[in-house]
Every structure is written in structure tokens, then in C-alpha cells.
N, C-alpha and C positions, 0 to 999 in steps of 0.2 A: 459426589463431586460434580460440579457444574461442567458442562461441555461447551466449548466455544467453537463457533463456525467463522472462519476467516473469509472475508470477501475482499477481492482485489479487482480494481478496474484499470485496464491498460488501453491506451489509444492505439490506433494503427501506427505502425512504425514510421511511416513517412512523415507523420505529424508529431512524433514524440521527441521530446528533448531538443527542440530547435535551437535553444540557447547554447547547445554544444556543437552547432554546425560549423562554427569557425575553428574549432579545435580538432574535429574528427571528420573524415570523409563520410558521406552518407551511409555507405555500406558498413563502415566501422562503427558509426553511431548506432545503427540498427543492431549490430552484434552486441554492443555494450548494453543497450536497453534490455535486450533479451537476457543477457547474462545477469544484470542486476535484478531483473524479475526472478530469474531462477534462484538466485541466492536468497532473495526475500522469501520465496515459497519454501525453500528447504529449511530456513531458520524457523518459519512459522510451524511447519510440520513437526519440528523437533520439540515443540512445547507440549508437555504432557496433556494439558487441558484441551488442546486443539483436536477436534474430532473430524473436521472436514474443512476443505478449502474450495471455494467457488471463485472462478475468474470470469469477469465480463470483458469481452474484447471483440472488436470487429476484425482483428488481424489473424490471419491463418498461421503465421509463424509463432505468434504468442500462444494461440490455441494449441498448436502441436506441442510446444514446450510445456504448457500447463498440463495437458493430458499425460505427457511422459512422466511428469512429477506426481501424478495421481490426483490432480485437481479436477473438479467438474468445470466444464466450460459452458457459458451461455452467451448468446450473441448480444451485443450492445443494442438496447431497445429503441433508441431515438435516432432521428435524422442526423447525419454527420455533416452539418454545416459548420465551417470554421468559426463563424462569429458566435456560435452557441456552445463552445467547448466546455464551459463551466456547467451549463445546464445538462449537457450530455454526461459529464462525469457524475453529477449528483443523481441523474436519472439511472445511470448504470448501477450505482451503489444501492439506490432504492429498489430497483428490480431484483437484485440479488438478495437484499435483506427481506423483501416481501416473500420470495421463494423460501428462504430459510425459515421464516416465521410460519408459513403455511405447512411446513413439514414437521414442525415440532417445537421443542422448548429450548433449543440451543441459544446461548448468548451469541452476540454478533460482534466481531472485531473487523471494522473496515480499516484496511491497511494500505498505505501507499505502496506502489510497485517498485520503487527505486530506492531500496534500503540495503545496499550491498554490504554494509558493515554491521547489519543487525545481528545481535546476539540473542539466542533463544531465551536466555535467562532474563533479558531485559523485557521482552514481550510478556513472559510468564509473570514477572513481578508487577508490571503495569496492570495486567489482567486481574491479578490477585488483589491489588490495591483499589481497583474500581469498585465503588459501592454498588450494592444490589438495587434493582428496581429503578435505575436511572441511567443517564448517558454520561460518559466521561471522555475527555479529550486529552491527548498527548500532543503538545505543541512541537513544532519542528525546531531545528537548531537556531533559527532566526527569531523564534518566539512569535511569529505571525501566522505561519501555516499550520496545518494539521498533519501529523505523522500517522496518528491512529485515532479512530473514534470507536468507543466501546459501549455497547448497550447490553446491560444485564437485566434479565427479566422481560416481561411483556407488558408492563404497566405504562410505558411511554412509546411514542412514535420514534422511529429511527432518525428521521429528519436530518439527513446529511447536508452540510453547508460548506462543502469544499470549494476552494477558489480563493481569490484575494482576501487577506485578513480573516481567514476561516477560523483560526484559533479564537480570536475575539468574538466572532459571530456565533461560534459554538457555545462559548461561555455565556454570552448574552441570551442565548436561547435556553439556558438552564443546565448545560453540561458542566460537570465537575472538571476542574483543572488538575490533572494528576501531576504531582511533583515527585520527580525521581531522577537519579543520575543514570541516564540511559543514552549515552552518546551515539550508539549505533542505531537505536530506534528513532532517534530524533534527526538523524543525518540523511534526509532525502536529497537526492542529487539532481540539481538543475543546471549548474554552471561548472566550468572547468576547475574553479577553486573548490567546489564541492567534491569533484572527483579526486583532487589531490588530498583533501581532508579525509575522505573515506579510505583512500589508499594508505595514508599514514596511520589511520586507526586500525586498519586490517580488514580487507574485504573477503568475501566468500570465494570458493574455488572457481566458480564460473567467471566472475568478474576479474579475478586475478589472472586467469588464463587469457582473457581477451586483452587486458592491459599489458600483460607480458608479451603477447604477440605484437603489440604496438610499440614495444621498446621501453615500457615502464619497468 
């Protein structure tokens, strides 16, 4: 049975989820980001095929949470200039994927960090459906972003293209478009409407606790 290595990249909390700034105070927004990250990692670990999780982040609070959940932590490799956030994200994923490849034959799942309603069975099914020896993309709930990028085998470069219109760019670069009913896997949270949708779908314990403390 193939083994998958999940890689997750997380910004520093001060810069994370700024579109939620109007809905949550800074401290509460940071708590929510860490909680969503925790629930994403917990759901990923519960997938039988997942043998390891690596988190790339410059943030100490995220690092602490990742270590507590049994993930390896590596520092974000590139300069943290605000105008280069997309390049930083892809550089972070590339660094983690390169490390995984250097260590062995694990498949790679690059996963967004803000999937609080993720069900393990969804990620497991997407991984099973991804063809061997190629890249596959799971688009987000809008159909434009990328919730997960899966690389099976070592015949192709990982080549992450996260950022605006990333689902299309991943497909145009040769990635397979995975088709499945995976509402939690596809629901990355960027706006208050996304928070409401995830809450209605059912979030993990950490996110539920933070939202409950805020009156949800």
C-alpha cells in the first residue's frame, strides 16, 4: 500500500485570513486560524494512507500546534515580503515536497491549512482516485482555487501553482481534475460566508470550540 506524506503551508498569523478582519478581532482571528489548522491536521492524520505530516510556517504559534499534533515543522524558506505572498506559498510547498522526495518514495498531498470541515474519508477517497505517476488537483468550493494537490510517484515534478485561478493553472500544467463529492475537503475558509458554510456543514473540535467561545 502506498504511503502519503501531507504537506501544509501556513502564513504568519498576523497576515493570515485578512478578509476575516472585519468579522473577528485580531486575537480571535488568530485563534480561529490555528483552530482550523488543527482540525485540518487531525483529519489528515486519520487517513490510513497518511504516514507523515510536514508543516511549513514562519509562525511560532502554528509551529507549536503542529508539533503538538505530531507533525514535523520546517521554517518557511523565502523572504516574507507582502507583495510576494503567492511565490512564498509555492516556495514553501516546494521546499517541503523536495524534502519528502529526498527522504523516500512517499506520495505527496499538498493540503490547504484552512479546511475545518474536512472529513478524513473525503481525503482518503481523493487520494485513492488520484492516478499513479502524475499530479491531480482537487478544486475548492468556488471551482477556482486548489484545496489539494496530489502527486503520486516520482515521474513528475511537484510544481505547485497555488494562488489566483490555481485550479485552472494546475489543470493546464497537466494535473488531473479529480471529481468527487467532498464538501469538507473543498471548503477552504477565506470569508465570513465560508465560516458560516463550514459551521453549517460541521467543523472539527478545535474550530467548534473557538466559534462557541465567540457566541456561535
